[in-house]
Every structure is written in structure tokens, then in C-alpha cells.
C-alpha positions as CSV (number, residue, x, y, z in Angstrom):
1,M,0.0,0.0,0.0
2,D,1.4,3.4,-1.0
3,N,1.5,5.6,2.1
4,R,2.2,8.9,0.4
5,R,-1.3,10.2,1.1
6,D,-1.1,9.3,4.8
7,V,2.3,11.0,5.1
8,Q,1.0,14.1,3.4
9,Q,-2.1,14.3,5.6
10,F,-0.2,13.6,8.8
11,L,2.6,16.2,8.2
12,T,0.1,18.8,7.0
13,A,-2.1,18.3,10.1
14,L,1.0,18.6,12.4
15,R,2.1,21.8,10.7
16,A,-1.3,23.4,11.0
17,R,-1.6,22.9,14.7
18,I,1.7,24.5,15.8
19,T,1.6,28.3,16.0
20,P,4.8,30.3,15.4
21,E,4.7,31.5,19.0
22,A,4.6,27.9,20.3
23,A,7.5,27.1,18.0
24,G,9.5,30.0,19.4
25,L,9.6,32.0,16.2
26,T,9.7,35.8,16.1
27,L,7.1,37.4,13.7
28,F,7.7,40.7,12.0
29,G,4.2,41.6,10.9
30,G,2.4,40.7,7.7
31,E,-0.8,38.8,7.2
32,R,-0.5,35.0,7.5
33,R,-2.6,32.8,5.3
34,V,-2.1,29.6,7.3
35,P,-3.2,28.9,10.9
36,G,0.0,27.2,11.8
37,L,3.6,27.2,10.5
38,R,4.6,27.7,6.9
39,R,6.7,25.1,5.2
40,E,9.8,27.2,5.2
41,E,9.4,27.8,9.0
42,V,9.2,24.0,9.6
43,A,12.3,23.6,7.5
44,Q,14.1,26.3,9.4
45,I,13.3,24.7,12.8
46,A,14.2,21.3,11.6
47,G,17.4,22.4,10.0
48,V,16.6,21.2,6.4
49,S,16.0,23.0,3.2
50,T,12.5,24.2,2.3
51,A,12.7,22.0,-0.9
52,Y,13.6,18.9,1.2
53,Y,10.8,19.5,3.7
54,T,8.3,20.2,0.8
55,R,9.3,16.8,-0.7
56,M,8.5,15.1,2.6
57,E,5.2,16.9,3.1
58,R,4.2,15.9,-0.4
59,G,4.3,12.3,0.9
60,N,7.8,11.1,0.2
61,L,9.6,9.9,3.3
62,S,11.7,7.4,1.5
63,G,15.3,7.5,2.6
64,V,14.8,10.2,5.2
65,S,17.3,9.7,8.0
66,D,16.5,9.2,11.6
67,S,18.2,12.5,12.5
68,V,15.9,14.4,10.1
69,L,12.9,12.5,11.6
70,Y,13.9,13.5,15.1
71,A,14.3,17.1,13.9
72,L,10.7,16.9,12.8
73,V,9.7,15.4,16.2
74,R,11.3,18.5,17.9
75,A,9.8,20.9,15.4
76,F,6.3,19.6,15.7
77,Q,6.6,18.9,19.5
78,L,5.4,15.3,19.0
79,N,4.4,13.0,21.9
80,D,5.5,9.4,22.0
81,A,2.6,8.0,20.0
82,E,3.0,10.6,17.3
83,T,6.8,9.9,17.2
84,T,6.2,6.2,16.8
85,H,3.7,6.9,14.0
86,L,6.1,9.2,12.1
87,F,8.8,6.6,12.2
88,D,6.4,3.8,11.2
89,L,5.3,5.9,8.2
90,A,9.0,6.5,7.2
91,H,9.8,2.8,7.6
92,A,6.9,1.8,5.4
93,A,8.0,4.4,2.8
94,S,11.6,3.2,2.7
95,G,11.1,-0.5,2.6
96,P,9.7,-2.8,0.0
97,R,5.9,-2.5,-0.4
98,P,4.4,-5.4,1.5
99,K,1.5,-7.3,0.0
100,P,-1.8,-7.2,1.9
101,R,-2.2,-10.3,4.1
102,I,-4.5,-11.7,6.7
103,K,-2.6,-11.8,10.0
104,P,-3.2,-15.0,12.0
105,T,-5.6,-14.7,14.9
106,P,-3.6,-14.5,18.2
107,K,-3.7,-17.8,20.0
108,L,-5.2,-17.4,23.5
109,P,-2.8,-18.6,26.2
110,S,-4.4,-21.8,27.7
111,R,-4.4,-20.5,31.3
112,L,-5.8,-17.1,30.5
113,P,-9.5,-17.8,30.6
114,Q,-9.0,-19.7,33.9
115,M,-7.2,-16.7,35.3
116,L,-9.9,-14.3,34.2
117,E,-12.6,-16.3,36.0
118,T,-10.6,-16.2,39.3
119,M,-10.8,-12.4,39.1
120,R,-14.4,-12.5,40.1
121,D,-14.6,-9.0,41.6
122,V,-12.7,-7.3,38.7
123,P,-14.3,-6.8,35.3
124,A,-11.8,-7.9,32.7
125,L,-11.7,-8.3,29.0
126,V,-9.0,-9.5,26.6
127,L,-9.2,-7.8,23.2
128,T,-7.3,-8.3,20.0
129,H,-5.4,-5.4,18.4
130,L,-8.5,-4.7,16.3
131,G,-10.8,-4.6,19.3
132,D,-12.4,-8.1,19.0
133,P,-13.1,-9.7,22.4
134,A,-11.0,-12.8,22.7
135,A,-11.7,-13.7,26.3
136,S,-13.6,-12.2,29.3
137,N,-14.8,-13.0,32.7
138,S,-18.4,-13.0,33.8
139,L,-18.3,-9.5,35.4
140,G,-16.6,-8.1,32.3
141,R,-19.4,-9.3,30.2
142,A,-21.9,-7.9,32.6
143,L,-20.2,-4.5,32.6
144,F,-20.3,-4.4,28.7
145,P,-23.5,-6.3,27.9
146,H,-23.9,-4.9,24.4
147,L,-20.6,-6.4,23.4
148,F,-21.7,-9.9,24.4
149,P,-25.1,-10.7,22.9
150,E,-26.5,-14.0,24.3
151,D,-27.2,-15.7,21.0
152,A,-24.4,-14.2,18.8
153,A,-20.7,-13.7,18.6
154,P,-19.1,-10.8,20.6
155,L,-19.1,-7.5,18.9
156,N,-15.9,-5.7,17.7
157,H,-15.6,-2.6,19.9
158,S,-14.9,-0.1,17.1
159,R,-17.9,-1.4,15.1
160,Y,-20.0,-1.1,18.3
161,L,-18.9,2.5,18.7
162,F,-19.6,3.7,15.2
163,L,-22.3,1.4,13.9
164,D,-24.5,0.6,17.0
165,P,-26.6,3.5,18.2
166,R,-26.7,2.1,21.7
167,S,-23.1,3.1,22.2
168,Q,-23.9,6.8,22.2
169,T,-26.2,6.2,25.2
170,F,-23.9,3.7,26.9
171,Y,-20.9,6.2,26.7
172,P,-22.0,9.7,27.8
173,D,-18.7,10.9,26.5
174,W,-19.1,9.0,23.3
175,E,-17.1,11.3,21.1
176,T,-14.0,10.9,23.4
177,S,-14.3,7.1,23.3
178,A,-14.9,7.1,19.5
179,R,-11.9,9.4,18.8
180,E,-9.7,7.2,21.0
181,S,-10.7,4.2,18.9
182,V,-9.9,6.0,15.6
183,S,-6.5,7.0,17.1
184,A,-5.7,3.4,18.1
185,L,-6.6,2.2,14.6
186,R,-4.5,4.9,12.9
187,L,-1.5,3.9,15.0
188,L,-2.0,0.3,13.9
189,A,-2.3,1.3,10.2
190,G,1.0,3.2,10.4
191,H,2.8,0.3,12.0
192,D,1.5,-2.4,9.7
193,P,-0.2,-1.1,6.5
194,S,-0.4,-4.6,5.0
195,D,-2.9,-5.8,7.7
196,R,-5.8,-6.7,5.4
197,A,-8.3,-7.2,8.3
198,L,-7.4,-3.7,9.7
199,M,-7.8,-2.1,6.2
200,N,-11.2,-3.9,5.8
201,L,-12.4,-2.6,9.2
202,V,-11.2,0.9,8.4
203,G,-13.0,0.7,5.0
204,E,-16.2,-0.5,6.5
205,L,-16.3,2.2,9.2
206,S,-15.3,4.9,6.7
207,T,-18.1,3.8,4.4
208,H,-20.8,3.7,7.1
209,S,-19.8,6.4,9.5
210,T,-19.2,10.1,8.6
211,D,-17.7,10.7,12.0
212,F,-15.1,7.9,11.6
213,R,-14.3,9.1,8.0
214,T,-13.8,12.7,9.2
215,W,-11.6,11.8,12.3
216,W,-9.6,9.2,10.3
217,G,-8.6,12.0,7.9
218,G,-7.4,14.1,10.9
219,H,-4.5,11.7,11.6
220,T,-4.7,12.1,15.4
221,V,-2.7,9.5,17.2
222,R,-2.6,8.8,20.9
223,T,-2.1,5.8,23.2
224,H,-4.7,5.1,25.8
225,A,-3.2,2.6,28.3
226,S,-5.1,4.0,31.3
227,G,-7.7,6.5,32.3
228,T,-11.4,6.7,33.3
229,K,-14.6,6.3,31.4
230,R,-18.1,7.3,32.2
231,I,-20.7,4.7,31.3
232,S,-24.5,4.6,31.6
233,H,-25.2,1.0,32.4
234,P,-28.6,-0.4,31.5
235,V,-28.9,-2.2,34.8
236,V,-27.0,-0.2,37.5
237,G,-27.0,3.3,36.0
238,D,-24.2,5.8,35.7
239,M,-20.7,4.9,36.6
240,T,-17.2,6.4,36.4
241,I,-14.7,3.6,36.1
242,G,-11.0,3.5,35.7
243,Y,-9.3,1.2,33.2
244,D,-5.8,-0.1,32.7
245,V,-4.6,-1.9,29.6
246,L,-2.0,-4.6,30.2
247,T,0.0,-6.2,27.4
248,I,0.2,-10.0,27.2
249,N,3.9,-10.5,26.4
250,S,3.4,-14.2,25.5
251,T,0.9,-13.3,22.8
252,P,1.5,-10.1,20.9
253,G,-1.7,-8.7,19.5
254,L,-3.7,-9.3,22.7
255,N,-4.3,-6.9,25.6
256,L,-5.9,-7.4,29.0
257,T,-8.0,-4.5,30.3
258,T,-9.3,-4.3,33.8
259,Y,-11.9,-1.9,35.1
260,L,-12.3,-0.6,38.7
261,P,-14.0,2.5,40.2
262,E,-12.7,4.7,42.9
263,P,-13.1,2.9,46.3
264,G,-16.0,4.3,48.4
265,S,-17.5,6.2,45.5
266,P,-21.1,5.9,44.1
267,S,-19.6,4.1,41.2
268,A,-18.1,1.5,43.5
269,D,-21.5,1.0,45.0
270,A,-22.9,0.6,41.5
271,L,-20.3,-2.1,40.7
272,D,-21.2,-3.9,43.9
273,L,-24.8,-3.9,42.7
274,L,-23.7,-5.3,39.4
275,R,-21.8,-8.1,41.1
276,S,-24.9,-9.1,42.9
277,W,-27.1,-8.8,39.9
278,N,-24.6,-10.8,37.8
279,A,-24.4,-13.6,40.5
280,D,-28.2,-13.8,40.5
281,H,-28.4,-13.8,36.7
282,Q,-25.8,-16.6,36.5
283,L,-27.7,-18.7,39.1
284,T,-31.0,-18.2,37.2
285,S,-29.4,-19.2,33.9
286,R,-28.0,-22.4,35.4
287,R,-31.4,-23.3,36.7
288,I,-32.9,-22.8,33.3
């Protein structure tokens, strides 16, 4: 896959968001026609010629050295995720163009489901890199009931966010969660542009969701390994719950996410209520 368009859009977006003042440049009057930096200003800060930077912004990162890339990192004041994305784009541009391929589904470690079920008081999900549930415990499924329909396969989380109207009620801060999903997929696309399943997912969401299509074009990249989410649960009501994403080193492509509210908070009380409801629901299901 030719990544010139991605490179062009990413660098253009970065240049537009940095003001001359933030970049430490002194202005001497005159009307500016761009909201951020001019190309020649980026080149000046990065220590390259305007022609060379223009070549890069037109989508050609082939052969660009690490020192020049790090100069762009400093010029654009990139965070770790953006830096990784820039280097991934440069690596993809410089190497042979890989053929699209279906990556094998990560094999779930045999003891992982057993471990999850021993974590009875902590909602926990294992998701693939694309957001497909690979394993979960009972309380995790109870916390995210829409992802786990009783008579069907679990839902991909990004599809749920953009294609299932219930997600906008379940997540009061829906836009934040949806943008985080786009950002995560954008990072994956930069790292492995030959992942056919990823490209199929991006194509599907771009076709059916205007929001996804717009935010995908914005090239925002962030990592979201921990934080808090507000949810409006259909059984126990509103909750603010913290999450932590843990990598599974034995199986690249899988992440374990746990969810816990602040101790002593109304959200902790709501989770206690969900534990009781879930225990009763399981007991009733076994009797049936």
C-alpha cells in the first residue's frame, strides 16, 4: 500500500496545529494565510532546506534519515505515540511495499480464561489489536452487555462505537471514546499497513460512519493505556470507572483490560450492585 497520502495528511495536520509563537519564532508583521507554520518555517526549525521538507510533506519519506525525523519530532513537538507513528510511516515508505495479508488470529494462552474467571470481583476483557473480544470474565461481560449478545458472537468494539446507536447512550462521553478508537486504529495502520483485516475494518467504518471518516482523515494518534470512562449501564445506571490496559507478552496482539471504580465512590456501589445482579443472573441461567 502506497502511504504517500497518509504521510502528506499527517505532516500537514501537524504543521497546521503549531503556532509560530509555540515554535519560538519571532514574527515581524504581515498577514499570515495559514493557521500554523509555513513550510519554510518548519524547514528552518528542523534544519533542512525548504525544498527537502516540501518533498517530505508531499508524501515522500523514502530514505529520510533518523536525524531528520527526530528534527521533525522536535519541530512539531510530538508525543511518544506521534513519534512512533512518524517513524512507522517512514519505515513503510523506505522498505519494499508489503502485500496485503491476513494476520493469524492471536492464540489465546491456555491458562488465561481460567485466570480471568478467578478475578471474580474485577471486570476484565481480553481484546485483539482490532478490538475483537478474545476472552472475558463474567463480570466483564456484565459490565459491557452490548458487546456480548447472548445468541451471537461478541461485537468488535470499534464497530459497536460507530455502527451501533446504543453506544452513544452507553458512553455519555461517546465522542471521546470514539476518537480514541480512531486514534488506536490509525497507529496500527501506520505500524502495519499490510494488515488486510485492519484495512477492511477501516474501509467498513469509513463507508458507514461520517464521524469515523472525518476523524480518520485528521490523523490524530494517541495511546490510551489507562484512564477513566463514564458509562450509563442499562442495569445499575451511571458509573465512572478506571481502566488499565496490560500487554500480554506471551501473545503479541492481545491486551488485557481491567476496570475498577474509585473505592468508596457511588460508582463502587454501582459495581457492587452489578456483582450481585450478575451472580443472581448466572444462578438463574444455570437453573434454566
